[in-house]
C-alpha positions as a printed Julia matrix, in Angstrom:
557×3 Matrix{Float64}:
  -84.35  243.88    6.27
  -86.58  243.49   10.03
  -89.72  244.08    9.71
  -89.03  247.4    11.82
  -90.7   250.83   11.17
  -89.34  252.83    9.13
  -89.54  256.38    9.95
  -88.91  260.21    8.46
  -86.12  261.3    10.59
  -84.72  265.03   10.08
  -84.51  267.1    13.45
  -84.69  265.69   17.0
  -87.43  265.85   19.58
  -86.31  265.85   23.47
  -87.01  262.23   24.58
  -88.68  263.97   27.59
  -91.29  265.33   25.33
  -91.47  262.18   23.39
  -92.09  259.67   26.03
  -95.54  260.42   26.07
  -96.87  256.47   25.96
  -95.93  255.63   29.23
  -98.21  254.59   31.66
  -96.9   256.63   34.75
  -97.88  259.32   37.63
  -96.66  262.4    35.39
 -100.15  261.94   33.17
 -102.99  259.48   32.26
 -102.56  256.5    29.97
 -101.85  257.2    26.68
 -100.97  255.52   23.51
  -98.62  256.87   20.58
  -99.47  256.86   16.95
  -97.16  257.2    14.27
  -98.24  258.16   10.44
  -97.2   259.34    6.95
 -100.5   261.91    7.4
 -100.3   265.43    6.81
 -102.83  266.13    9.59
 -102.91  270.01    8.0
 -106.73  269.64    8.25
 -110.16  268.37   10.09
 -111.13  268.07    6.51
 -110.02  264.28    4.79
 -112.68  265.36    2.07
 -110.89  268.23    0.23
 -108.03  267.59   -2.37
 -105.42  268.03   -0.12
 -106.28  266.81    2.66
 -107.42  263.26    0.88
 -103.62  263.11   -0.17
 -102.28  264.45    2.77
 -104.22  260.93    4.49
 -105.74  263.24    6.96
 -108.29  260.69    7.7
 -105.96  258.72    9.4
 -106.11  260.96   12.31
 -110.05  261.91   11.79
 -111.52  258.48   11.49
 -113.25  258.31   15.24
 -113.02  262.06   15.6
 -115.74  262.42   12.75
 -117.42  258.87   12.52
 -120.66  258.37    9.96
 -123.05  256.17    8.4
 -120.55  253.22    8.09
 -116.64  253.43    8.58
 -113.6   250.81    6.63
 -112.78  247.72    8.69
 -109.34  246.13    8.75
 -109.65  244.79    5.3
 -111.09  247.94    3.82
 -114.73  247.47    3.79
 -117.41  248.76    3.83
 -119.04  248.66    7.8
 -121.98  250.11    9.44
 -121.47  252.37   12.28
 -124.81  251.9    14.49
 -124.01  254.33   16.98
 -124.39  256.76   14.33
 -127.83  255.69   13.02
 -128.94  253.61   10.45
 -129.65  253.53    6.62
 -132.73  251.86    5.16
 -133.7   251.31    1.61
 -136.73  252.53    0.54
 -139.29  250.93   -2.04
 -139.12  253.32   -5.52
 -138.63  254.33   -8.91
 -134.91  254.85   -7.97
 -131.88  253.86   -5.42
 -133.74  255.6    -2.44
 -132.28  255.26    1.17
 -133.69  256.75    4.22
 -130.8   257.87    6.67
 -131.94  257.9    10.97
 -129.22  259.71   13.21
 -129.17  258.1    16.68
 -131.27  259.81   19.43
 -128.1   260.27   21.12
 -125.92  261.25   18.47
 -124.44  264.58   20.13
 -120.96  266.55   18.95
 -118.64  267.31   21.51
 -120.04  271.14   22.21
 -123.25  269.98   23.19
 -124.97  270.34   18.85
 -127.23  267.69   18.08
 -126.48  265.53   14.74
 -128.78  266.22   12.06
 -129.53  265.82    8.41
 -127.99  269.63    7.91
 -124.57  267.38    8.7
 -125.4   264.85    6.22
 -127.16  267.53    3.78
 -123.93  269.53    3.3
 -121.35  266.52    2.81
 -123.98  265.74   -0.39
 -123.41  269.38   -1.41
 -120.2   269.63   -0.81
 -118.71  266.85   -2.6
 -121.84  266.19   -5.37
 -120.21  268.42   -7.83
 -123.79  269.7    -8.49
 -123.35  273.12   -6.74
 -122.11  276.62   -7.44
 -120.43  278.28   -4.86
 -116.58  276.47   -5.42
 -116.8   273.63   -2.93
 -113.71  272.11   -4.05
 -113.98  268.12   -3.11
 -111.42  265.65   -3.57
 -113.71  263.79   -5.77
 -117.44  263.62   -6.49
 -117.49  259.54   -6.73
 -120.99  258.46   -5.7
 -122.42  261.83   -5.02
 -122.49  262.46   -8.29
 -125.12  260.44   -8.4
 -127.73  261.24   -6.03
 -130.29  263.58   -7.3
 -131.61  264.96   -3.63
 -131.44  264.92   -0.47
 -134.8   265.54    1.54
 -133.73  267.48    4.66
 -135.41  269.85    7.67
 -133.36  272.26    9.14
 -132.63  270.26   12.86
 -134.13  267.3    12.76
 -132.32  263.61   12.74
 -133.42  261.96    9.32
 -132.75  262.53    6.22
 -134.25  260.84    2.57
 -131.5   260.42    0.0
 -132.59  259.89   -3.65
 -130.82  258.63   -6.7
 -130.92  259.16  -10.32
 -132.78  257.14  -12.64
 -130.29  254.05  -13.32
 -127.53  255.26  -11.11
 -127.64  253.2    -8.45
 -123.75  253.41   -7.1
 -123.28  250.0    -6.12
 -120.71  251.21   -2.88
 -123.27  253.41   -1.85
 -123.31  252.63    2.34
 -119.74  253.74    1.95
 -121.63  257.32    1.34
 -122.06  259.58    4.0
 -119.08  257.29    5.81
 -116.59  258.12    8.62
 -114.91  261.78    7.91
 -117.36  262.82    5.62
 -120.08  264.63    7.98
 -118.39  267.98    8.85
 -120.54  269.9    11.46
 -122.56  272.17    9.78
 -123.37  274.31   12.79
 -119.28  275.16   13.18
 -119.75  275.59    8.74
 -123.06  278.46    9.3
 -121.46  280.03   11.95
 -117.83  280.49    9.92
 -120.6   281.78    6.72
 -122.19  283.68    8.54
 -125.39  282.04    8.03
 -128.13  281.0     9.85
 -127.74  277.15    9.01
 -126.62  275.35    5.39
 -129.47  273.69    4.67
 -132.09  276.97    3.83
 -129.11  278.07    0.97
 -128.99  274.42   -0.09
 -132.2   273.79   -0.86
 -132.83  277.3    -2.58
 -129.33  277.41   -4.48
 -128.38  280.94   -3.17
 -125.19  281.34   -5.08
 -123.23  284.38   -2.02
 -124.65  281.89    0.74
 -122.98  279.28   -0.72
 -119.89  280.91   -1.44
 -119.47  281.76    1.62
 -120.66  277.8     2.62
 -118.1   276.64    0.82
 -115.31  278.95    2.06
 -115.87  277.37    5.34
 -116.02  274.36    4.2
 -113.03  274.23    1.39
 -110.83  275.74    4.42
 -112.12  276.8     7.62
 -110.36  273.41    9.02
 -106.98  273.91    8.52
 -105.17  272.57   11.49
 -101.52  273.58   12.1
  -99.26  272.66   15.2
 -100.21  275.29   17.89
 -102.88  277.62   19.82
 -105.86  276.04   18.35
 -109.62  276.75   18.84
 -110.83  273.63   19.9
 -114.17  274.71   20.01
 -113.73  274.91   16.18
 -113.33  270.98   15.68
 -115.93  269.4    17.51
 -116.24  265.83   17.75
 -119.29  263.6    17.07
 -116.64  260.04   17.92
 -115.12  258.84   21.0
 -112.16  261.08   20.63
 -111.92  265.01   20.44
 -109.04  267.34   19.94
 -107.23  268.53   22.91
 -104.04  270.23   21.65
 -102.03  270.18   18.73
  -98.06  270.95   19.07
  -95.01  270.35   17.54
  -93.35  268.4    20.28
  -96.78  266.8    21.87
  -97.95  265.86   18.03
 -102.32  265.36   17.68
 -103.52  264.65   21.31
 -107.09  262.98   21.4
 -108.76  263.02   24.58
 -111.97  260.89   25.55
 -114.42  262.19   23.96
 -117.37  262.37   27.42
 -120.35  263.1    25.12
 -119.71  259.87   23.56
 -122.52  257.88   23.88
 -121.26  254.46   22.81
 -118.44  252.53   24.38
 -115.94  254.12   26.37
 -112.44  253.71   25.15
 -110.18  251.8    27.58
 -107.55  254.45   26.87
 -108.44  258.03   27.61
 -105.87  259.62   25.61
 -104.23  258.67   21.8
 -101.21  261.08   21.09
 -100.89  260.69   16.92
  -97.81  261.58   15.44
  -97.11  262.81   12.15
  -93.75  261.87   10.47
  -93.34  265.42    9.16
  -90.38  267.34    8.17
  -90.23  269.46   11.0
  -90.34  266.58   13.27
  -88.38  263.39   14.93
  -89.74  259.8    16.19
  -86.93  258.73   17.9
  -86.21  254.95   19.03
  -88.99  253.82   21.2
  -90.93  257.09   21.36
  -94.04  255.43   19.87
  -96.6   252.18   20.2
  -97.99  251.93   16.54
  -96.87  252.95   13.66
  -98.85  253.13    9.66
  -96.21  254.63    7.62
  -94.83  254.04    3.48
  -92.38  251.3     3.62
  -88.66  253.18    3.31
  -89.85  256.96    4.95
  -86.46  256.65    6.84
  -83.01  254.85    5.95
  -82.87  254.38    9.84
  -84.62  251.81   11.13
  -86.05  252.19   15.01
  -88.4   250.0    17.6
  -91.47  250.35   19.05
  -92.03  251.28   22.46
  -92.25  247.74   23.38
  -91.54  245.07   21.21
  -92.05  241.81   19.43
  -92.82  243.69   16.28
  -95.41  242.58   14.12
  -95.41  241.17   10.46
  -96.74  243.66    7.68
  -99.61  242.12    5.52
  -98.45  240.56    2.27
  -98.49  242.14   -1.14
 -101.42  240.43   -2.26
 -103.98  242.17    0.12
 -103.04  245.25   -0.51
 -105.47  247.73   -1.61
 -103.45  250.47   -3.1
 -101.48  250.54   -5.52
  -98.28  253.05   -6.41
  -97.94  254.81   -9.49
  -96.22  257.58  -11.19
  -99.01  259.45  -12.41
  -98.58  262.46  -15.31
  -98.98  265.65  -16.34
 -100.8   266.13  -19.49
 -100.29  269.47  -20.14
  -96.64  270.94  -19.88
  -93.41  268.33  -20.86
  -95.7   265.54  -20.78
  -98.36  267.11  -22.84
  -97.84  265.35  -26.01
  -98.58  261.53  -25.71
  -95.35  260.41  -27.73
  -93.74  262.34  -24.51
  -95.46  260.25  -21.6
  -94.76  256.96  -23.85
  -90.68  257.9   -23.98
  -90.97  258.72  -20.07
  -93.06  254.39  -19.73
  -90.64  253.09  -22.24
  -87.61  254.16  -20.09
  -88.85  253.45  -16.26
  -87.58  249.97  -15.03
  -90.92  249.41  -13.62
  -89.75  245.67  -13.27
  -86.47  246.68  -11.13
  -88.87  249.37   -9.5
  -90.53  246.21   -8.13
  -88.22  244.08   -7.08
  -86.12  246.67   -5.32
  -88.77  249.08   -3.53
  -91.48  246.85   -4.04
  -91.19  244.62   -0.9
  -91.86  241.17   -3.1
  -94.63  242.57   -4.61
  -94.87  242.09   -8.07
  -95.57  244.49  -11.21
  -98.81  245.66  -11.2
 -100.47  246.4   -14.24
 -104.04  248.05  -13.32
 -105.2   250.7   -12.13
 -108.82  250.47  -10.72
 -107.62  247.36   -9.17
 -106.01  246.2    -6.2
 -104.24  243.28   -5.58
 -106.41  242.1    -3.3
 -109.39  242.34   -5.49
 -110.51  239.38   -6.75
 -110.95  240.02   -9.85
 -107.68  241.29  -10.58
 -105.27  238.02  -10.99
 -106.84  236.64  -13.96
 -106.29  240.46  -15.25
 -102.96  241.93  -14.21
 -101.25  239.86  -16.67
 -102.99  240.95  -19.56
 -102.04  244.67  -20.03
  -98.52  246.69  -19.02
  -96.57  244.1   -21.36
  -95.12  246.81  -23.84
  -94.25  248.48  -20.81
  -92.4   245.65  -18.5
  -89.05  247.08  -18.49
  -87.0   249.64  -19.49
  -86.16  249.41  -22.96
  -84.36  252.61  -23.89
  -84.08  252.36  -28.14
  -87.88  252.89  -28.37
  -87.76  255.22  -25.89
  -85.12  257.35  -27.8
  -87.06  256.25  -31.0
  -89.71  258.19  -29.21
  -87.65  260.73  -28.33
  -86.16  261.24  -31.18
  -89.59  261.91  -32.89
  -90.47  264.2   -30.97
  -87.78  266.13  -32.08
  -88.1   265.9   -35.14
  -91.66  267.34  -34.94
  -90.11  270.29  -33.55
  -90.13  269.92  -29.39
  -87.0   270.74  -27.63
  -85.53  268.55  -25.01
  -87.94  266.09  -23.29
  -87.03  267.27  -18.81
  -89.69  265.36  -16.44
  -89.55  266.99  -12.96
  -91.16  263.88  -11.24
  -92.11  265.54   -7.72
  -93.23  262.99   -4.11
  -93.47  264.27   -0.62
  -90.11  264.58    0.96
  -87.89  263.55    2.75
  -88.77  259.4     1.56
  -85.68  258.09    1.06
  -87.77  255.14   -0.7
  -88.92  257.41   -3.04
  -86.15  259.39   -3.71
  -83.8   256.49   -4.55
  -86.75  255.28   -6.86
  -86.28  258.9    -8.87
  -82.84  257.88   -8.76
  -83.46  254.86  -10.61
  -85.69  256.3   -12.84
  -83.1   258.78  -13.85
  -80.37  257.28  -14.7
  -82.23  254.63  -17.19
  -83.92  257.7   -18.84
  -80.74  259.05  -19.06
  -79.85  256.93  -21.42
  -82.68  257.93  -24.04
  -81.75  260.95  -23.87
  -84.56  261.89  -21.19
  -83.76  264.32  -18.04
  -85.52  263.27  -15.34
  -85.13  266.16  -12.36
  -85.96  264.85   -8.18
  -88.89  267.21   -7.51
  -89.54  265.17   -4.11
  -90.19  268.91   -1.74
  -92.02  268.72    1.92
  -94.57  270.66    1.07
  -95.54  269.56   -2.27
  -98.85  269.48   -3.01
 -101.98  267.45   -5.5
 -102.11  271.14   -7.4
  -98.29  271.44   -7.76
  -99.19  268.56  -11.11
  -98.88  270.46  -13.93
  -97.6   273.68  -12.37
  -94.17  272.47  -10.73
  -93.53  268.72  -11.52
  -94.48  267.03  -14.22
  -95.54  263.64  -12.94
  -96.29  262.25   -8.92
  -95.58  259.24   -6.7
  -98.36  258.76   -5.23
 -100.85  255.83   -3.72
 -104.13  255.33   -6.11
 -103.31  258.1    -8.11
 -103.68  260.85   -5.26
 -102.11  260.1    -1.58
  -99.42  260.21   -0.68
 -100.27  258.09    2.95
 -102.91  255.32    3.23
 -105.03  254.75    0.43
 -107.55  252.73   -0.85
 -110.73  250.08    0.04
 -112.01  247.07   -0.52
 -114.68  248.48   -3.31
 -112.74  249.85   -5.89
 -115.68  252.43   -6.45
 -114.37  255.1    -5.4
 -111.1   255.26   -6.87
 -111.92  254.55   -9.96
 -112.88  258.24  -10.77
 -109.05  259.08  -10.6
 -108.97  258.31  -14.56
 -112.33  259.73  -14.79
 -112.79  263.07  -16.94
 -112.99  266.09  -15.1
 -113.62  264.61  -11.54
 -110.86  266.07   -9.05
 -109.21  262.93   -8.47
 -107.9   262.87  -11.83
 -104.88  264.38  -10.57
 -102.93  264.79  -13.86
 -106.49  265.85  -15.83
 -106.95  263.26  -18.29
 -109.66  263.18  -20.61
 -111.19  259.99  -22.36
 -114.86  260.04  -23.15
 -114.89  256.27  -23.25
 -113.06  255.97  -20.01
 -115.31  257.97  -18.63
 -118.85  256.09  -19.82
 -117.01  252.61  -18.59
 -116.7   254.75  -14.96
 -119.5   255.46  -14.66
 -121.22  252.09  -16.17
 -118.58  250.11  -13.47
 -119.68  252.13  -10.8
 -122.88  250.92  -10.62
 -122.1   247.81  -11.55
 -122.15  244.0    -9.56
 -121.87  241.22  -11.86
 -118.29  239.93  -12.01
 -118.48  239.63  -15.96
 -119.69  243.26  -16.33
 -117.12  244.79  -14.07
 -113.91  242.68  -15.92
 -115.28  243.53  -19.6
 -115.18  247.73  -18.03
 -112.11  247.41  -16.44
 -110.2   245.94  -19.74
 -112.03  248.47  -21.62
 -110.3   251.41  -18.96
 -106.95  249.84  -19.14
 -106.92  249.17  -22.77
 -107.37  253.1   -23.15
 -105.61  254.04  -20.46
 -102.39  252.05  -21.42
 -102.5   253.66  -24.58
 -103.16  257.13  -23.62
 -100.77  256.77  -20.23
 -102.03  259.52  -17.8
  -99.99  257.3   -15.14
  -98.08  254.49  -15.17
  -98.35  251.62  -12.34
  -95.98  250.2   -10.36
  -96.54  247.94   -7.58
  -98.58  247.31   -4.77
  -98.25  250.89   -2.24
  -95.9   249.15    0.82
  -96.49  249.95    4.34
  -94.99  249.56    7.38
  -97.65  248.64   10.28
  -95.89  247.96   13.55
  -96.8   247.99   17.1
  -95.63  246.93   20.28
  -96.4   244.48   23.41
  -97.03  247.1    25.39
 -100.25  247.82   23.1
 -103.05  244.91   22.8
 -106.58  244.7    20.1
 -104.9   246.36   17.33
 -105.8   245.49   13.6
 -103.62  246.63   11.0
 -105.73  248.5     8.97
 -105.57  248.67    4.89
 -107.5   251.01    3.81
 -107.29  254.74    3.65
 -108.16  255.14    7.08
 -105.43  253.08    8.65
 -104.82  251.18   11.64
 -106.44  253.88   13.24
 -109.81  252.57   12.59
 -110.56  250.94   16.07
 -108.92  253.34   18.12
 -110.88  253.57   21.02
 -110.64  250.07   21.15
 -106.71  250.32   21.96
 -105.85  248.86   25.16
 -102.86  250.2    27.04
 -101.23  247.64   29.35
  -98.1   249.14   32.03
  -94.88  248.25   31.67
């Protein structure tokens, strides 16, 4: 197999409309960036926004006090401001916005934006906020903020010094609070959050949850002000999401004034040679295409991956009985799937640690040995035990974001293996599938890091550990184990390697017994670009290769 990017091919775009990456007389210099993100929301922090990979598009539209760098490492962003630890009995941080920090509509960034992010993602507020996870924000006891000011003080609960605190209030998290207040019909978001005004908070939550929906067509760009070097100019099915330089940006101006982001949706086709940069899940198409100008770039090795592809299992319905989950896991040919679809990756047995983690290598072989390869006789016996207890035939619907031929082929391999054990596996891939389908329309989902159809992961695994935390929204299957939740509580405030090893062992032992998911292998992604562009550095985290798009350069051909 060559290293050319594989992209979804469904319906044709006119070639003239697709060749926006050229530098000619017809328009300003631009770069076309293809992603597997859905780009249906400006809010990457909801369950669907997180699953759809919205951060791949918004990472330089809504910067924060930090961002994920090329290796998924947390990097301070001093263009937005500074974070200073303050002495005290509990972890306390002072956030100071840069004096120049301003949204593209001229509204100053303020502590209101930070306070709203905490309120929406802490799980502490009434009103119905629906975040993707409460990781880190749940440990903050209070945020001191005076409406409209540029300073906030964040105080954590005693004993809850979240180890990845620098990643909080990062790129993508601080939506414009003044827009939310306008949509909610309140003077500001600070007073209702401070007083616990349930009626006002319900309106604020509704605006935060659903008020930033994006769809191709005529969009009101005033609803989507940017605090970064680019802002949204337009969004259409033919031209994709068009970003232009933000003239209110106070940092270094981007060398390229126009970025076109094309989602590989079921409604679009990206012809050969019609893009400059791509970051998509491997095997997203059966047809190989190339960027506008070669050569293509090698994709990172599996041992550097920050995300794990897995099958998340619903804890209700057909797989509500742990014996049903065990039967399914027994007939899933994990070793075969890794060989055929893992792009050279080994079978991965951990949920909390990805291959790039320094501790992962010494732990991976210790788990999952019972389910390393398909054991059809054992699966048959487990199904027989279920039937003897009065259960009906075991029928498992496996969902994934379609069309993705690699995932379709994986489900086909699982179907064939499990059929011999008396388990009917149904291909339930869909172009409009969401995490909410799990336990309702499907019994299992193929995702990365427990929750994403697109780019996923970070160098610090704290956030993604919440995929196993009882009651957290990142826990899509509804798995609940008090021992695991307690271990995660301790893991995310631990820095010592010896403590982390002990806690990961506790988590994985319990998870392999209860089977909230079946880990498969390092999530393979194709990250490619041609010679017409420079300063491109593949991003291994959930923000993707666009993490530094404001530094990209387009060369004339």
